[in-house]
ROTITOR-10001 format. One line per 4 residues: number of its first residue (from 1); their letters; for each residue x, y, z of C-alpha. Coordinates in steps of 0.25 Angstrom, whole numbers. Example, Ala and Ser with C-alpha at 12.3 -4.5 7.8 and 13.67 -1.06 7.14 Angstrom:
% residues 2
1	AS	49 -18 31  55 -4 29
//
This chain:
% residues 534
1	MTLT	0 0 0  5 14 -3  -1 27 2  2 40 -6
5	FQDN	0 53 1  -3 65 -8  -4 80 -6  -18 84 -10
9	QTDP	-16 99 -7  -21 109 -18  -14 121 -12  1 122 -10
13	SSID	5 122 4  19 127 7  34 127 2  41 114 5
17	SEQN	50 115 17  63 108 14  73 119 15  82 114 4
21	VHFM	71 115 -6  73 130 -5  87 130 -10  83 121 -21
25	KLCR	73 131 -26  82 142 -24  91 136 -35  80 130 -44
29	SCSN	84 125 -58  77 120 -70  78 114 -84  70 116 -96
33	ACWV	69 112 -111  64 124 -119  63 119 -133  70 110 -144
37	SKSA	78 117 -155  88 115 -166  94 129 -167  93 136 -180
41	DPEF	105 143 -187  110 153 -182  105 149 -168  112 139 -159
45	LFYF	109 133 -145  118 137 -134  120 129 -120  124 136 -108
49	DVTS	125 131 -94  126 138 -81  140 135 -74  137 129 -60
53	LYPY	123 135 -59  120 130 -44  133 134 -38  131 148 -45
57	ILMS	118 149 -39  123 146 -25  134 157 -27  125 167 -32
61	GIFP	111 164 -27  104 168 -14  99 158 -4  90 158 9
65	CGSP	95 157 23  87 153 35  73 149 37  62 154 28
69	VVKR	50 163 31  37 155 27  25 163 23  12 158 17
73	DDFP	3 171 16  3 186 15  10 186 1  10 199 -8
77	ADIT	-1 198 -18  8 202 -30  22 195 -29  33 202 -37
81	ADIL	47 198 -39  52 209 -30  43 203 -18  49 189 -21
85	MNSM	63 194 -21  62 203 -9  52 197 1  49 183 -3
89	KGLI	63 177 -5  62 162 -4  52 152 -8  38 155 -13
93	YCEV	27 144 -15  17 150 -24  8 150 -37  13 158 -49
97	DPPR	7 161 -62  17 160 -73  17 170 -85  14 167 -99
101	GLLH	25 167 -110  37 166 -101  47 158 -109  55 153 -97
105	PVLP	47 150 -85  53 154 -71  46 146 -61  47 130 -61
109	FKKE	36 122 -54  35 107 -51  26 98 -60  20 85 -55
113	GGSL	31 75 -54  41 85 -48  47 91 -61  50 105 -62
117	QFAL	44 113 -73  46 127 -79  33 132 -85  23 143 -85
121	CANL	12 134 -81  9 123 -71  0 115 -81  -9 119 -93
125	EERR	-21 122 -84  -13 130 -73  -2 140 -76  0 143 -61
129	LTGT	12 137 -54  14 133 -40  28 131 -34  38 136 -24
133	WTHM	49 146 -30  60 154 -25  58 169 -24  68 171 -35
137	ELAK	61 162 -45  48 168 -42  53 182 -43  59 179 -57
141	AVSL	46 173 -61  37 185 -56  46 194 -64  43 186 -77
145	GYKV	28 186 -75  25 175 -65  14 179 -55  14 174 -41
149	HRIF	-1 169 -39  0 164 -25  10 162 -14  8 150 -4
153	ETWT	21 151 4  34 158 4  47 154 11  56 167 12
157	WTTW	70 169 18  75 182 23  90 178 22  96 175 8
161	KDDL	111 173 6  119 173 -7  132 167 -1  127 154 5
165	FVEY	134 145 -4  145 154 -11  157 149 -3  154 135 -6
169	IKEF	152 137 -21  164 145 -22  173 134 -15  169 123 -25
173	LKIK	167 133 -37  182 137 -36  186 122 -36  177 119 -48
177	QEAS	182 131 -56  196 128 -54  194 113 -57  187 118 -70
181	GWPR	200 123 -75  201 136 -84  188 138 -93  197 137 -105
185	SNMT	210 129 -107  217 140 -115  215 152 -106  226 163 -105
189	DEEK	231 167 -91  223 180 -93  210 172 -96  212 163 -84
193	DAYL	214 175 -75  201 181 -80  194 168 -77  199 167 -63
197	QECE	195 182 -61  181 179 -67  179 167 -57  182 176 -45
201	DKMG	174 188 -50  161 180 -54  162 168 -45  170 173 -33
205	VRLD	179 161 -34  194 163 -35  201 152 -43  215 147 -41
209	REKV	222 149 -54  231 137 -52  219 128 -48  211 131 -61
213	IYNP	214 117 -67  204 108 -73  200 96 -63  188 89 -67
217	GLRH	187 81 -54  188 93 -45  179 101 -53  168 90 -52
221	LAKL	169 90 -37  168 105 -36  156 105 -45  149 94 -37
225	ALNS	151 102 -25  145 114 -31  133 108 -37  130 97 -27
229	FWGK	130 107 -16  117 114 -22  111 101 -25  111 97 -10
233	WGQR	105 110 -6  94 109 -17  91 95 -14  76 92 -13
237	GNLV	72 89 2  59 83 -1  62 70 -8  53 58 -5
241	STQF	58 49 6  55 35 9  55 28 22  52 13 26
245	VSTA	46 11 39  41 -1 47  34 5 59  21 13 61
249	EEIW	30 23 70  39 26 58  27 27 48  19 37 57
253	SIIR	32 45 60  33 48 45  18 51 43  17 61 55
257	DDRL	30 68 51  25 82 46  38 84 39  35 73 29
261	DLLS	26 72 17  21 57 17  20 52 3  17 37 4
265	VTNI	17 24 13  20 11 7  19 -3 14  31 -11 10
269	TEDL	28 -23 19  20 -25 31  30 -18 40  37 -9 31
273	CMIT	31 5 25  38 14 15  35 29 17  38 40 7
277	YRKK	38 55 11  44 68 8  49 79 16  41 92 15
281	EGQA	49 103 11  81 143 -41  90 152 -42  97 143 -52
285	RLHL	84 143 -60  84 159 -60  99 159 -64  95 151 -76
289	YQYL	83 159 -79  91 171 -82  97 164 -95  83 160 -99
293	EELQ	78 174 -98  89 179 -107  88 168 -117  72 167 -118
297	EKVV	68 159 -130  82 155 -134  82 145 -122  82 131 -127
301	YYDT	84 123 -114  88 126 -100  90 118 -87  96 120 -74
305	DSVI	109 127 -78  109 128 -93  102 134 -105  102 131 -120
309	YCAT	98 142 -129  97 146 -144  104 158 -150  113 162 -161
313	SEEN	128 162 -158  127 178 -157  116 177 -148  123 167 -139
317	NRLL	134 177 -137  125 187 -131  115 178 -123  119 175 -109
321	VRHK	132 182 -111  133 187 -96  131 173 -91  141 165 -99
325	GDLL	154 160 -93  161 149 -86  159 154 -71  149 150 -61
329	GQLK	134 153 -65  138 157 -79  133 150 -92  143 140 -99
333	DETG	142 136 -113  139 120 -112  143 118 -127  156 125 -127
337	GVRI	152 135 -137  146 125 -147  132 129 -151  120 119 -151
341	VKFV	113 117 -164  103 107 -159  95 105 -146  84 97 -141
345	AAAP	78 96 -127  68 86 -122  67 90 -108  76 96 -97
349	KAYS	89 90 -96  86 82 -109  92 89 -121  102 87 -132
353	YVLE	109 96 -142  119 96 -154  131 105 -154  135 113 -166
357	NGKT	148 105 -167  141 92 -167  148 88 -154  136 81 -148
361	ETYL	141 67 -146  151 62 -135  164 69 -136  177 70 -129
365	FVEF	183 83 -123  198 84 -121  207 95 -117  222 93 -120
369	GLED	235 99 -116  249 97 -120  261 97 -111  276 93 -112
373	AAGN	282 82 -104  284 91 -91  269 96 -92  272 109 -97
377	PVPA	264 116 -109  270 114 -123  275 127 -129  269 130 -143
381	SENI	284 130 -148  285 115 -146  274 112 -157  268 100 -150
385	STIQ	254 96 -155  245 84 -154  239 73 -163  227 77 -172
389	GLAK	213 77 -166  218 75 -152  204 74 -146  203 60 -151
393	TFIK	217 56 -154  222 57 -140  213 45 -137  220 32 -138
397	NIKL	209 23 -133  195 24 -129  188 13 -121  172 14 -120
401	MING	165 5 -109  150 4 -106  146 -2 -93  161 -7 -91
405	QELS	161 -14 -104  171 -10 -114  164 -5 -127  176 1 -135
409	DQSD	191 1 -134  196 10 -145  212 9 -144  215 16 -157
413	YSYI	206 28 -155  216 39 -158  220 33 -171  205 31 -176
417	AYLQ	202 46 -171  214 51 -179  211 44 -192  196 48 -191
421	QELM	200 63 -190  209 62 -201  201 54 -211  186 56 -208
425	FDAE	186 71 -207  188 81 -219  196 94 -218  185 103 -213
429	AKRT	181 93 -202  195 92 -197  196 107 -196  183 109 -189
433	TLAP	176 96 -183  189 90 -178  195 103 -172  188 100 -158
437	GFYY	197 87 -157  210 95 -159  211 91 -174  218 102 -182
441	PASG	220 98 -197  234 97 -203  239 106 -213  241 99 -227
445	DKQE	254 92 -228  259 97 -215  252 86 -207  257 82 -193
449	NIED	269 90 -192  273 103 -185  269 111 -196  255 106 -197
453	VGYK	244 116 -194  236 106 -186  248 102 -178  251 117 -175
457	KRSS	237 120 -171  236 108 -161  250 112 -155  246 126 -153
461	MLSD	233 123 -146  241 114 -135  254 122 -134  257 131 -122
465	GKTV	248 124 -112  235 126 -120  225 115 -120  214 110 -131
469	QTLS	200 105 -129  196 95 -138  182 88 -142  180 75 -150
473	NLHL	170 64 -151  174 50 -147  176 39 -158  168 28 -151
477	NLFM	157 20 -157  148 22 -145  149 37 -146  146 37 -161
481	QPRL	134 27 -162  119 29 -159  120 21 -146  112 23 -133
485	LLPF	118 20 -120  109 15 -109  107 23 -96  118 21 -85
489	TDLR	128 15 -95  142 17 -90  150 22 -102  165 24 -100
493	LVIY	176 29 -109  191 27 -106  200 36 -115  215 33 -116
497	RQDD	223 44 -122  235 42 -132  249 45 -127  255 59 -128
501	AFCI	265 54 -140  252 51 -148  245 63 -145  256 74 -146
505	KNFN	263 78 -159  277 83 -159  282 86 -173  294 95 -169
509	ADPA	307 93 -177  315 98 -165  320 85 -158  320 92 -145
513	KASK	305 95 -146  301 82 -154  306 74 -142  298 81 -131
517	TYKL	286 74 -125  273 80 -122  260 77 -115  245 78 -120
521	IIKN	237 82 -108  222 80 -107  217 91 -98  202 87 -99
525	MKLY	193 77 -105  178 75 -105  168 66 -112  156 74 -117
529	VKKL	143 66 -121  134 76 -128  124 67 -134  120 52 -133
533	KY	116 47 -147  104 37 -147
//
């Protein structure tokens, strides 16, 4: 037998009392798919993501302190944005009438089943929305035409602080920024000084120049500390709890507890019952909304901390210009400056896009450097270069394993890649398509010698401590065939690199230079999976 308890009230009662729900609502976020598009020339799609949105809100937002003042009557007849921001700072449980014709709704509401919706009506028959919102959200909504119809209850705080989490965020933000390395590998000393000063001016974080070294492990730990901190503060406190009881005393102690909302009692055996119950109980959203206001009908898709919009290249240079950058809370280009030519979104967090350069499949990113045997940068005067198409030819062997079973072991990978580049691409493709893989065509009869234009180009890009970033697809059948992997499949790639003698080219006639040894350094390597073919 199962008894189910339902709340049959027709009127709202009060704001849920779990304290941590306040923090969650003060940092509310969202996701929304707006429309489906294939961009028309000369318009393209651009994808920007807010850098560390939640840590940014914790550093720049305001949060309540102390206990709230609860009020259930005697509210002003006309609720304005000024009243909300000055005398009703906190949570407002109310009914609102949304405006008509607003492109991007401000206030979210819960649908049956618990999903969060952003719309201008609760259903086809009833436009009026009922919910609990922060004073900041409601003030923004009122300024855009929402009308507060009725207030049921308010929880207001007299003390608000903007520095509750600042020192914590700065501590781990410093670690994260230093472990992220320099924004670009080829920055001059003046550019590095300007970056350090910008971090201090805009984020209040002073980085140690000698510690700005890319360290993916340390960066991940710092990022986890930054993001998980807010997740714990915003964690829901009214999740359903289940308890197994075997005595009448235990059952009645739960039933009589006014702090619990009894949901069901189920007999498991003659002497065992299962009882389920629940405890009674967005500034990030508003940060995102400023972008939606500026972009308006250009928005294609947005979610918690990112926005995709349609514009010409010239328009993109003007749009959101004051928000773009690499620092905390700024917008970062998620496609690395490459424009999106096709985009489709089925629902929040369910979308796909095609880049202008066609790099939508699985591909490998590698950052290379060149050093001498003592670990020093190689001067340009030594004319040291690398093998053609280094992004692929540096790989000696790739092993592919699925659920522990070896599927592929390609031990001649570099030779196959080299021959494919030379024999399967025409001159124009070698000049353009293969360039991201560090391929620069030879110059006529001067091939693979110190006078070769391609050799000189590769040499100059790696000399004097400079690094190069490369991008290439993987020549493995699994990544080139229409196959679908089952969920929870464990796929592992093991990449073995060629030795330095194979990768580095030294065509110097001077015996002293020709006899020197050099090292190819892998500074960074990532595997990107942009689309799964099926």
